[in-house]
C-alpha positions as CSV (number, residue, x, y, z in Angstrom):
1,M,30.7,-9.3,-43.7
2,T,32.2,-6.0,-42.7
3,I,35.7,-7.4,-42.7
4,I,35.3,-8.9,-46.2
5,M,33.9,-5.6,-47.5
6,G,36.8,-3.7,-45.9
7,G,39.3,-6.0,-47.5
8,C,37.7,-5.5,-50.9
9,T,37.7,-1.8,-50.4
10,M,41.4,-1.8,-49.6
11,G,42.2,-4.1,-52.5
12,A,40.3,-1.8,-54.8
13,K,42.2,1.2,-53.6
14,E,45.6,-0.6,-54.1
15,S,44.5,-1.7,-57.6
16,M,43.4,1.9,-58.5
17,A,46.7,3.3,-57.2
18,A,48.6,0.8,-59.3
19,E,46.5,1.7,-62.4
20,Q,47.2,5.4,-61.9
21,Y,51.0,4.9,-61.3
22,P,52.9,7.0,-62.0
23,S,50.7,10.0,-61.3
24,K,53.5,12.4,-60.6
25,P,57.2,13.0,-61.6
26,I,59.7,10.3,-60.5
27,T,62.9,11.4,-58.7
28,I,66.1,9.6,-60.1
29,I,69.1,9.9,-57.7
30,V,72.6,10.1,-59.3
31,P,75.3,9.4,-56.7
32,F,77.9,11.3,-58.7
33,A,78.3,14.9,-59.8
34,A,76.7,16.5,-62.9
35,G,78.8,15.7,-66.0
36,S,79.8,12.2,-64.9
37,S,78.8,9.2,-67.0
38,L,76.1,8.2,-64.6
39,D,74.6,11.7,-64.7
40,T,74.8,11.6,-68.5
41,L,72.9,8.3,-68.6
42,A,70.2,9.6,-66.3
43,R,69.7,12.7,-68.4
44,A,69.5,10.6,-71.5
45,L,66.7,8.5,-69.9
46,E,65.0,11.7,-68.8
47,K,64.5,12.7,-72.5
48,S,62.2,9.7,-73.2
49,A,60.6,9.3,-69.8
50,Y,57.3,11.0,-70.5
51,K,57.0,9.1,-73.8
52,H,57.3,5.7,-72.1
53,L,56.1,6.3,-68.5
54,G,53.7,9.2,-68.9
55,Q,55.7,11.2,-66.3
56,T,59.0,13.0,-66.2
57,L,62.1,12.1,-64.4
58,V,63.7,14.6,-62.0
59,V,67.5,14.1,-61.9
60,V,69.0,14.8,-58.4
61,N,72.8,14.7,-58.1
62,M,74.2,13.5,-54.7
63,P,77.9,13.0,-55.1
64,G,80.3,11.9,-52.3
65,G,81.4,9.0,-50.2
66,G,82.3,6.9,-53.2
67,A,78.7,7.0,-54.2
68,T,77.4,6.0,-50.7
69,L,75.7,9.3,-50.0
70,G,73.4,8.9,-53.0
71,M,72.8,5.2,-52.4
72,N,72.0,5.8,-48.8
73,E,69.4,8.3,-49.8
74,L,68.0,5.8,-52.3
75,A,68.0,2.8,-50.0
76,G,66.2,4.9,-47.3
77,A,63.6,6.4,-49.5
78,K,59.9,5.3,-49.4
79,P,59.4,2.3,-51.7
80,D,56.5,3.8,-53.6
81,G,58.0,3.9,-57.0
82,Y,58.6,7.7,-57.0
83,T,62.3,7.5,-56.0
84,I,64.7,5.4,-58.1
85,G,68.4,5.8,-58.6
86,V,71.3,5.1,-61.0
87,V,73.5,2.4,-59.5
88,A,76.8,0.9,-60.5
89,T,78.9,-2.1,-59.5
90,S,79.9,0.0,-56.4
91,A,76.5,-0.9,-54.9
92,I,78.0,-4.4,-54.5
93,L,81.5,-3.3,-53.8
94,Q,81.0,-0.8,-51.0
95,P,79.5,-3.2,-48.4
96,L,82.5,-5.6,-49.1
97,I,85.2,-3.0,-48.3
98,G,83.8,-1.0,-45.4
99,Q,81.0,-0.1,-43.1
100,T,77.9,1.2,-45.0
101,R,74.6,2.4,-43.6
102,Y,72.8,-0.2,-45.8
103,H,73.7,-3.5,-47.3
104,Y,72.9,-2.3,-50.8
105,P,72.4,-5.6,-52.6
106,S,69.6,-6.5,-50.1
107,A,68.3,-3.0,-49.5
108,L,67.8,-2.1,-53.2
109,E,65.6,-3.6,-55.9
110,P,67.3,-4.2,-59.3
111,L,65.1,-2.9,-62.1
112,V,67.1,-2.7,-65.3
113,N,70.7,-3.1,-66.3
114,V,71.4,-0.2,-68.8
115,V,75.0,-0.3,-69.9
116,S,78.2,-2.3,-69.5
117,S,81.2,-0.1,-68.6
118,P,84.7,-0.9,-69.8
119,V,87.5,0.4,-67.5
120,V,90.5,2.0,-69.3
121,V,93.7,3.6,-68.0
122,A,94.9,6.7,-69.6
123,C,97.7,9.3,-69.2
124,L,98.8,12.5,-70.9
125,T,100.8,12.0,-74.1
126,D,103.7,13.9,-72.8
127,K,104.4,11.1,-70.3
128,P,107.3,8.8,-71.1
129,W,105.3,5.6,-71.2
130,K,103.3,4.4,-74.2
131,N,101.9,1.1,-72.8
132,L,101.4,-0.7,-69.5
133,S,104.8,-2.4,-69.6
134,E,106.6,0.9,-69.8
135,L,104.3,2.3,-67.1
136,V,105.1,-0.6,-64.8
137,S,108.8,-0.3,-65.5
138,Y,108.7,3.4,-64.6
139,A,106.7,2.8,-61.5
140,K,109.1,0.2,-60.3
141,Q,112.0,2.6,-60.8
142,H,110.0,5.5,-59.1
143,P,107.9,3.8,-56.4
144,G,105.1,6.0,-55.1
145,E,105.7,8.8,-57.6
146,I,102.7,8.0,-59.8
147,K,99.3,9.1,-58.6
148,F,96.1,7.6,-60.1
149,G,92.7,9.2,-60.0
150,H,89.4,7.5,-59.6
151,G,85.7,8.1,-58.7
152,G,86.0,7.5,-54.9
153,L,87.1,4.9,-52.4
154,G,85.6,1.5,-53.1
155,T,84.3,2.4,-56.6
156,S,84.9,0.2,-59.6
157,T,87.7,2.4,-60.9
158,H,89.5,2.4,-57.5
159,V,89.3,-1.4,-57.2
160,T,90.6,-1.7,-60.8
161,G,93.5,0.6,-60.0
162,E,94.4,-1.2,-56.7
163,T,94.1,-4.6,-58.4
164,F,96.3,-3.4,-61.3
165,A,99.0,-2.2,-58.9
166,R,99.0,-5.5,-56.9
167,E,99.1,-7.7,-60.0
168,A,101.9,-5.5,-61.5
169,G,103.9,-5.5,-58.3
170,I,104.1,-1.7,-58.2
171,T,103.3,1.1,-55.7
172,I,101.1,3.9,-57.0
173,K,99.1,6.4,-54.9
174,Q,95.4,6.6,-55.2
175,V,93.5,10.0,-55.4
176,P,89.7,9.8,-54.9
177,F,87.4,12.4,-56.5
178,R,83.8,13.1,-55.3
179,G,82.5,13.9,-58.8
180,G,83.8,10.8,-60.6
181,E,85.4,11.1,-64.1
182,S,84.8,14.8,-64.7
183,E,86.9,15.8,-61.7
184,S,89.6,13.1,-62.2
185,L,89.9,14.0,-65.9
186,A,90.4,17.7,-64.9
187,A,93.1,16.6,-62.5
188,L,94.8,14.6,-65.2
189,L,94.7,17.5,-67.7
190,G,96.1,19.8,-64.9
191,N,99.0,17.3,-64.3
192,H,97.9,16.9,-60.7
193,I,97.8,13.1,-61.2
194,Q,99.7,11.0,-63.7
195,I,97.1,8.3,-64.8
196,V,93.4,8.0,-64.5
197,F,91.1,4.9,-64.4
198,S,87.8,5.7,-66.2
199,Y,84.8,3.5,-66.8
200,N,83.6,5.7,-69.7
201,P,86.0,6.0,-72.6
202,A,83.7,8.6,-74.1
203,V,84.8,11.3,-71.6
204,L,88.4,10.8,-73.0
205,K,87.5,10.5,-76.7
206,E,88.0,14.1,-77.8
207,H,91.2,14.4,-75.8
208,V,92.5,11.2,-77.5
209,K,91.5,12.5,-80.9
210,S,93.3,15.8,-80.2
211,G,96.5,14.0,-79.1
212,T,96.3,15.2,-75.5
213,I,95.6,11.8,-73.8
214,R,96.8,8.3,-74.5
215,I,94.9,5.2,-73.6
216,L,97.3,2.6,-72.2
217,G,95.0,-0.4,-71.8
218,V,91.5,-1.7,-71.2
219,A,90.6,-4.0,-68.3
220,E,88.3,-6.3,-70.3
221,E,88.6,-9.8,-71.6
222,N,88.4,-8.5,-75.2
223,R,89.3,-5.3,-77.0
224,L,86.7,-2.7,-77.3
225,T,84.5,-2.3,-80.3
226,I,84.0,1.5,-79.6
227,P,85.1,3.6,-82.6
228,G,88.5,5.0,-81.9
229,F,89.4,2.4,-79.2
230,E,89.5,-0.8,-81.3
231,D,93.3,-0.9,-81.2
232,V,93.7,-0.5,-77.4
233,P,95.2,-3.7,-76.0
234,T,93.7,-5.4,-73.0
235,F,95.6,-5.6,-69.7
236,K,95.9,-9.3,-70.2
237,E,97.5,-8.9,-73.6
238,Q,100.2,-6.8,-71.8
239,G,100.8,-9.4,-69.1
240,I,98.6,-8.0,-66.3
241,D,95.9,-10.5,-65.3
242,V,93.1,-8.0,-64.6
243,A,89.7,-8.1,-66.4
244,F,86.4,-6.6,-65.1
245,N,83.1,-5.8,-66.7
246,F,81.3,-3.3,-64.7
247,W,77.7,-2.2,-65.1
248,T,75.4,0.7,-64.6
249,G,71.6,0.3,-64.1
250,I,68.5,1.5,-62.3
251,A,67.4,0.3,-58.8
252,A,64.6,1.2,-56.3
253,P,64.2,0.8,-52.6
254,K,63.4,-2.7,-51.5
255,E,59.7,-3.8,-51.0
256,M,58.3,-1.8,-53.8
257,P,54.7,-2.9,-54.6
258,L,54.7,-5.6,-57.4
259,A,52.3,-3.8,-59.7
260,E,54.3,-0.5,-59.5
261,K,57.5,-2.4,-60.0
262,A,56.2,-4.2,-63.1
263,R,54.9,-0.9,-64.6
264,L,58.2,0.9,-63.9
265,A,60.3,-2.0,-65.2
266,A,58.3,-2.1,-68.4
267,G,58.7,1.7,-68.9
268,L,62.4,1.5,-68.3
269,R,62.7,-1.4,-70.7
270,E,61.1,0.8,-73.4
271,M,63.4,3.7,-72.5
272,V,66.6,1.7,-72.6
273,N,65.6,0.1,-75.9
274,D,64.4,3.4,-77.4
275,P,66.5,3.9,-80.7
276,E,67.2,7.5,-79.8
277,F,68.5,6.5,-76.3
278,K,70.7,3.8,-77.8
279,E,72.1,6.2,-80.4
280,N,72.9,8.8,-77.7
281,M,74.7,6.1,-75.6
282,E,76.7,4.9,-78.6
283,K,77.8,8.4,-79.4
284,L,79.0,8.7,-75.8
285,G,80.9,5.4,-76.1
286,M,78.6,3.5,-73.7
287,L,77.7,-0.1,-74.5
288,V,73.9,-0.6,-74.0
289,H,73.2,-3.9,-72.4
290,Y,69.6,-4.3,-71.3
291,L,68.7,-6.8,-68.6
292,G,65.3,-7.0,-66.9
293,P,64.7,-7.2,-63.1
294,E,65.2,-11.0,-62.9
295,D,68.4,-11.2,-65.0
296,F,69.8,-8.1,-63.5
297,G,69.2,-9.6,-60.0
298,D,71.0,-12.7,-61.1
299,R,74.0,-10.6,-62.2
300,W,74.1,-8.9,-58.8
301,I,74.3,-12.3,-57.2
302,A,77.1,-13.5,-59.6
303,D,79.1,-10.3,-59.3
304,N,78.8,-10.3,-55.5
305,K,80.4,-13.8,-55.4
306,K,83.1,-12.7,-57.8
307,L,83.9,-9.4,-56.1
308,T,83.9,-11.0,-52.6
309,K,86.6,-13.3,-53.9
310,I,88.6,-10.5,-55.4
311,V,88.4,-8.3,-52.3
312,K,89.5,-11.2,-50.1
313,E,92.4,-12.3,-52.3
314,T,93.8,-8.8,-53.0
315,G,93.4,-7.3,-49.6
316,I,91.7,-4.2,-51.0
317,A,89.5,-3.8,-47.9
318,E,92.6,-3.5,-45.7
319,L,94.2,-1.1,-48.2
320,I,91.2,1.1,-48.1
321,A,90.9,1.0,-44.3
322,A,94.6,2.1,-44.1
323,Q,94.0,4.9,-46.6
324,K,91.1,6.2,-44.7
325,N,93.1,6.5,-41.5
């Protein structure tokens, strides 16, 4: 009898905890610097968090290691629903291309896919190339002269750049930046690099409008519908067989209690589908694409299969290992 009553008491406590969740602010880890697209997304969610969750989000930036520093902190956090993080396709890529403290696809719990991220390649308008064909021709005539910036070793933009170079048969030097697009854009504007791969066209938009930056191509199956980018040709249209569709979403440490996970996922669903959030994302050029925990988890599995094949066929892991030495 005592055992049964003890079990009931424990169950009642767990039920009460779930009903009260969340009872304090939730930390959201961003594995890139302030000003990056992932940071912007987190701060946009922050604005509607109290409305849909009854608690605030506290944004904590942890840049570095191609996003692994922040993802390690997330994967190692207590799975109580009070630490979540912004994750991108790099959560799948990183374990494929090098040693990581955690195998992120199995150490993290997918909660919600927020946006799809088209990767574009851009240069300053004073450069002699106006499309990818001219860029490739120049690179073949000047091997190793062109440097491309990206958000860190093993990130989606790095993989896109290396894959582009391999498919085009050219040699270009990669330059990683801890802070993602904000730092690589500054390097481009400062003429320290010649091209940049970015998964957020919005950070380039004003520079494109002012005539400072030129978009050479988009690594998607189809052209973008983002205002101002509709006429940018795809890589495939320009003879380069490269097409990715990267994502950004929210994840939590594995083994989060089911009741808290359901409550958090429901709140995040409302936040992502909030008209104000959608409007903010559209203004920033981000394509909102909501997927719940199950569908988002299926996408992780499908992308893991696809990216494993890409990494194996292109030899990106070996390239990265050589660049680290």
